[in-house]
N, C-alpha and C positions, 0 to 999 in steps of 0.2 A: 439764384436761387439757394439756398441751405441747403447743403446733401451734404452725404454721408455713406461709407460703406461699410457692411458686414464682412470682415475677417478674417473671422476664426468661430464656425458654430459645426455642428453634431449634428446629425441627419441621424433618420432610421435606422440606419448603416453603423453605427454606431450601435454595435447590439445592445440591449438594453440599458439599456445608458440613454442618448438621445434618441427624441420623438417626429424630428420634423419629415413631411412628406413634403417630397420636390414642389406638390400642385404648389397646393399652398402656402407654402415660402415664398412661388417665385410672385405669385398673386396679389403676396404679403407688403414687396421689396417696390415691386409695382407703383402697387398704392403708395407708398410710403416718398414715393419719387428717388427710388434711387437707383443706378444707371446700372449694377453692379451688386453679386454678390459672393461669396467662398462657402465652400465647403469642406473641410475640415476633419474628418470623422478620422476617432480613434485607432494610429496603429494598420490602419487599411485605405483602398480607393473603391471599394466596391460599389456603391452607389454612381460613379463619374459618369458614367456615359446616358443611363437614364438624371442624369442631375442636367450635364449640358445639353441634350435633346431638348428638354421643357425650360429651360431660361431661353437659346436661342430662340426656341417658336415665339417667345412672348418678349423677344424683341430685350432684353436682361443679359449684361458681359456677365455666364456663369467665369468663373475664378476657380483653377481647379488645383483642390490642396488638399495637405494630409496632415493633422499633427502624429509629427514620429515619434517616436520611442528612440532615444540617444542615451545606451549604456555607460554606465560611473567609467572602464576603460576601456578594454577590447573588447570587442561582441561576439569573439572564441572566450573568456572568460563568464565562467558561473557565476557572478556574485552580486550583491544589490548596494545600491548607493550610497552615499553617508544619509542622505533621506532617511530611509529606510524601505524605500520604493526600488520595486526592480528596475527603474530609468526613469531619469528625464525628459520633459516634454520641449518640445519643438515645435512652431508648426513651420508649416513650407508651402508655399506657393508658385507656383509655374507661369513663370513673364512669358514663358513663346514655348512653341515646339520642341524647345529642344531643353527646354526644362521638363517639358511634359514626361519627355522618353526617358529622364534623368529620375522625375517622380518615380514614373513606372520601377524604376530600377534597383532603388533605394524601396520602396516598400518590397518588391515582391525577397530581398538580399535578407534585410527586418527577417522578415520569412524564416525562409532556406539557411541562412546562418548564425542568424545573430537570437534564434528566438531561446528567449529563458525567460519562461512566465506570460511573457510577453517578447510581442514582434521588435527588435532593438537591433538598432547602426551603428557605428561608432564615430569619430572624426575623422577617420581615415576613409571609413565613404562619402560620409558628407563635403569633403573635401574636394572624394577621387571625382563624385557627381554635384557638384556643387551650379556649377553651369547653368543659364536660363533662368537661375530661384531664387527667390526673395523667400528669407527668411526672420519669425520673429518669435521673441523670447518667449511667449507662451504664457502658462494663468502661473498662480503662485507653488508647481512645481517644474515650470523651467529651473535650468543647472541657475543663471546668474539671479530670479528671485531667491533660489535658495540660497544661494551663495553668500547673499545680502544682511539675507534676513541671518545666518547661523555661521558661518566663516567668516563674516566681516569685509571691510568693501576691497582689499588692499586682494582680495581671492574672488572679489567678484570681478572686476577689473583684470583681472587672467582671464576669466570667463569669457571677457566678452570683448580684452584683442582677439583672441583665439578666436571667436565664430565671426569677426569683425574681419579677419582675417582671410577665411574660406567662403565668408559671403562679403568681396569689397566693392568698389564702386558702390557704396551706398543702397548695399544690398539685405545687410540687415538692421535689425528696427527693436529697439525696446518697446514691450507691447504692457500697456496700464488697462485695468480696469475695475471698473465702480458695480459691485455682486450686492453690494449693502453686505461685506464682511466686512469684522473690524481687521483682518492681514490682510486687508488691499487699501482700507486704511493709512495701519503701518506702513504700507512697503511702497506707495504711491507714489510720496514724494520722493524718496531714499530712488526709485528709479528715475524718476524727473531729474533727482542731483544728478542723478549718472550719468543721462542722459545729455545735459548741461555741461558738466567739468567735462565727457569725450567727445563734444555733437557728435551723439551719435540721435539718430532722430528715433521719436514716438511715435507709437500710433496707438490708437483706444481700440479697442474691444469690449465681448461681452460674452464669450467663453459658451454663444447661444445654447441649448440644449436642446428648447421646446420654442414654439412659435408663436404662446400670446402666456400673459403671466397667471393665464386661469387654469393653465396645462400644468404649473407648477407639482399640483396632486399626481398629476397622470406619467409624470417624470418619476414622484415619491416608490410608486409603485411598481414601475419596471426596474424601479431602482432594489427594490425586496424583492423580486422576482429572480434578478438577478444573483442575489447571494443568499436566497432561501430565506427572505426573514418575513417578519412581520409588520404592517405600517405600526403597531402598536410596542414597537419593541424598542427598547430608550437607545438597544447599540446597534441598530439598525446601521448602514452608513445614511446618511445625509447632508446635500448640498450647503444648507444651514442658512442660505435665504430663496425667498421667488421672485429673483429679477435675473433668471440665468436666460431671457427670450430676447426677442428680436424688435429693438428699442427701437424707438423712433430717434430723427437728429436731434430732437429737442431735449429732450434724456437724456444724450452724451453731453449737448449743449451746457445743463447744468451740474451734470458732472462736473466736468474739466473745462470748462469754456474760460474760468476767470486761469485755472493756471496752466494749462496746456493745449488752446486750443490747433496749434499746430501740428498735434496726435490727429485732430478730426481730422483736418484736410488733408494730415498721409494719406486717409485712408482712401479717397480719389484721387489721389496721387499715383497711389501701389495697383489700385484697379486702375487707368490710363495704361498703366504699365504694362499688363499681367491680356494677353494678349494670344489661347494659343484655339489653333485649328485641328480639332480631328479630324481624319481622313476615316468615312464612316462609307461600308455598303461596298467597297472594292475586293475582292476571294482574296486573298494572299494562302490558297492551297499550292503546296509544295510543288515543287517540280519534278516528274515519276524518272526515274532515268531509264533512257533510251539505245537504243542501237542508233548509231552510228548514220547517224546523216536519215535518220529517218525521224518525221512529226508525232507526234502524240495520235493524233487523227490517223495517221497510213499502219502506227503501230496498232493500235485498236483494234481497226479493221481484221489485220491481220489475223489478230490473236480469236476473236472474234467469232472471222471464218472459219481456221481453222477448228475453233475447239466446237462449231455447228456443228462439220465432217463428223468431229469423235462421238458429237449425241443420236447423229443421221446413224451414219454406225453402227451403237448401241441398239438402237431401234431396231433395225434391221437382222440384228443377229436375236433379240430378245421377241422382236412381232413381226417379221414380216419384213417383207422388201413397202417402201411406201409408194404412191402412188405419183406421176408425172406431177400431177398439179397439189399433192401435196407439201412433195417437196419445194414443189415453183413458189408456194404461200411460203413454207417455210426460207427461204430464199427472198423471197419484197419483204418478210415482215421484218427479216436483220438490217434492211439497204436503208429501209426504213426507218428505223431506230438508227442505226449508224448514223441519219440524217439529220434525224432530232437531233443526239448526242454531240455534233460537229457543231451544227447550228446554234446552239444552248452554250455551246466552249464547256464542256465536262468530260471531252475523252480524259483529261485528268484522273477523273475523280475514279471514274469506272477500273483504271489502269493500276490506281491502290487498290482498291477496293478488293478488288481481282487477285491483287500479290499478298494480302496479307490471308486471306481465305483458304489462297492456294499452300500456302505456307503451314496454315492450318493442317489442312487434310490431308499434306505432304509426310506428316509429321503424327498422324496420326489423332489430331487431337479432336475430339468429338466438334459438328461444327453442326446447326440446326440445316432444314431444306428450303427453309425462306420464309417470313414474313409480312404479312403486309404488301403495299403497292407494288414492290418491290418484283414481288413473284409475276408480275403481268409483263417482264420485259425477257426477251429470246435471249438479247447481247449477255444480260446476267448468266441466265440459264445457259448462254455458250459459252459464257466464261468458268462457269463454275462459285458462282456466286452462290445462284441457289439450281437445287436441285428440282426446283419444276418448272417442266412444260406448260408455258402458259397458250399454244393453239390448238388443245384437246382440249380444252374449260376455259376460253372464249375469254381471257382473263385482259385489259385491257390497258397499251404502254400506257396513256393518254392520263390512269390516276397516278401514275409515277412521275412524268414525265412530261407536262405539257405543253407543248410549241406556242401558244398563245398566255399562259402563263408561266413564264421563267421566274422559275425559284430551284434552289441548292437541293437535287435528287437526295430523300433520304434510304439510303438503304440498313436495317437491322439487321445487325447479322449477332445471332445466336451460338455461342461457345460453351463450352464444359465449363463447369463451375471450378472446377477443382485446375485446370490448365488454361484460364481465360487470363490469367498473370504470364502467359508466354507468348501470346499474339502480340500480347501492350509492348514486351520484350523487345518483342524483335522491333516495331515497328521505329524504336526510344530509337535501337542499333543504328536501322537502315537510317531515317531522316536525323536524326541528332535528338541527344535527350533534354536538350536546350528547346527543341522544337517540339517537343511534345506535354501535352498536358491534361491529366483529366477534369472534369468540369463540375465546380462549385453551385451545389445547391443550398438554397436556403427550406427551412421547417418550419408551418407558420402554423399561429392557433385557429386552429377547428370553432365552431361553436361554444360544443362541449367544454370540452378542455379552456377554453379561455373562463367562461362561467367558473370554475371548478380552481383554477388558478389565482383570479380577483380575491376568487372567494374564501379562500384562503389568505393571501395577503389580507383581507380585511378583515380580518378574524372571526369570521360567520360560523355558523356550528354547521361540520361536517353532514350531518346528517339533509338542514336543512337546504346548504347546498348544493349537492345529491338531488335531492327529491326537485327540485329547479331545474337542475341541467338536465333527469330525465324527464323533463316536459317540455323540451327542446326535440321538431320532432325529426328524427334518424330522416333526414334525408339532402342529397348529396350538398343536392345545390341551397341545401337551409342556412341562413342568415337569419343575425340578430335582429338584425331591422325587422326580419318579415317574421319571424319565430313568436313574438305574440299577438299577430296577426291570425295564424293557423291554431294556436293554445290558445283559449281565453284565460284560461286561469294563468298563466305568465304572464297578462296586461291587468287582471284584477291584485297580481302580488305587487307587480309596480308602481298602482299605484294609490298600492290600499299603508304600503310596506317603504321605508326612503330608505331602509338601508336596502331593499330588494333595488331599489329604482337606481341606489348609487352603484350596486353587484351590475345595473347592463346598462349602466353608463360607461365605465371604465371596462367593464366587456368588451364593451362595442369598438371602445379606443385599440384595443390589442386584435383583434381578431385579424385575420391574413396578416397583421405584420410578423415578420420575422425573428424567431425565439434562439434559431443555432443554425453553423452551417454544420453543412454536410458534402457527402463527396456522393455527385449525378450516379446513380448505377451502371451504365452502360455507354454519358458520353467520351468521348477523349477528342481532343482536339491535338491534331495537327495541323505545323505551317509552314509555309518556307522561310522562315527563318524565329530566332530568337521569337519565342511566347515572351516573355518581358518587353520588348519594342512594341508588341502594341495592350496588351494586357499584362495587369500583377498577380502572380502568385500567389498563395493561401497556406498557412503551414494547419491543417486539419488538429483535431486532438489524436487523433488517430495517427497524424507522425505526417501523413499523405499529404502528399502535395497536390494541389488542384490552381484553377483560374480564381479569381477574386472575382471575375464579371462571371453573373449567370447566363448562361443561356441566350438570352433576346441581344443584351449590350454584348457576347462574343460575336453572333452572329452579324450584331451593324456593324463592327468595327471591323469585319471581313473574314475574324476568323472561320475556316471550316473545322465539321464536326463530327466523329466516326462513331459511329456506335457498336459498342463488345460487352453486348449482355452475357451476360454468367450464370449461366441456369443448371440446377439438379436436377431439372427433369433429363439433361441430354445427358449429366453424367449417372446415373442411373440407368438408365437404356445402353449405353457405352460396360455398363456392368454389369447386368444382364449380359448381353451380347457376350461378352466378354468368359464369363462362367460357362452361358449353356456350350460352345464351342469346347474348351476345357474341360468340362464335365460330365458333357453327354453328345460333345462329338456334333453338334447341331449348329449348320452355320445358317445366317440371315441376312441378307441381304438389304437395309432398309430402301433403299436406292434401287431396288431393282422392279 
């Protein structure tokens, strides 16, 4: 059977550049009889877990990779390459689990140490973390094609020797592409000749940015959204052809079969070498420091029992004595909750949360009294995690932690907005800065915003686009598929005006897609080892460092998130109480 594997491909996580979604991708490569496919997003690995699970579920081998940016010199130098770009391109593919871990490290270091307009690594990092990786020379923006085209063959040989020394034992490939570009037509024979002269294996790729050829215009619209241009602007960024799609074996055979058949066969050879197993589901919660000879279950029971006694003493002091039955209810409820917590394996989680909440309270950092289902836990109340007594309000513990449906507890912790960072700094100090990171989140296009943005790119009159956008019902669950059904005027405009039909077609395409990355308002990941052993890191536009994996993928790799929400309301209440005390001598205890 004639088969081929795509090894250079950009998904929707190459933000505002790639259009490919994983479900349709996997269905397409399966339909084409391809046993595997790689995803190599620009400068990151944000879609890795979603891609891995979708491919494995459908019997396709997921090849984990990235198109990494290589600095022209040291990653610490802030200078551009001779090409005028900020970095060269290089494709890296994980051959095994060690390679996957090295990809995580390289992608992280590109963001944390080498960022200059783009996340960059240098040759020193590539050499340090080369084990388990296969590399290919990438597109025309790769260092070897650039050297061949502008600096001569002697320089290209130097660069090739350097890469082959980093990726020895046949792990470096020269990459040839045919997207119908004149530059490639000139470059491919030179790369093929270089490969023959140096006995370097070739590999054929297509630098896929969209699934089907007809998706090229949609990708052009995304590029316009990325660069702030319109589709009619002659200066806008463009790819120069509509051939950056998932091509068939036959198309590749027509392009390269007569000159470099091995370049096609090598895609299969590489795919057979790439086998990564990502551990999913097992919690990576950090160990809480315990007194010698005491288990986490015993320590939690000790702290909760002492804490309940303090809470009951407060009750006696303020409300009077409790009946024996009432005290018995508290002790029985505490014993029951502790048994469930022990059974489900979460004593450590409670100890960690109680510790940083206690740190905040002991230092006068305003903390919320408790929000969400955690307010139904007497253990949380005894540990000072919450200030809500669940017994008089008949709050159910099972809404928070159900032994019949085990999932990680989720305690929403609210802190004064101005001092939240102090609590995060505390956990970084306690568990190690490298073991703590804030969570990434993605801003997505909502229906009206999608219409307005695509309308601008298509150069439609603002007033017309605004009128169309305002006709979309302001329902949080509204989609552009349903909007014409809910508002007949929209359907009439789509049917009668081809420009409006085009507007809706491409607005539907971008609806729900990620437009930018940001930092989650509250979620912080705390791990038992450096985050980069499980998840790559990302540098936000603000300079903040977050995970590259979003909420669901982070949980799938076993990382545990804790919520540190900063509330201005708590800050305002705290300031009000302080002013009442200092100016009026009025003392108010909110916990009373």
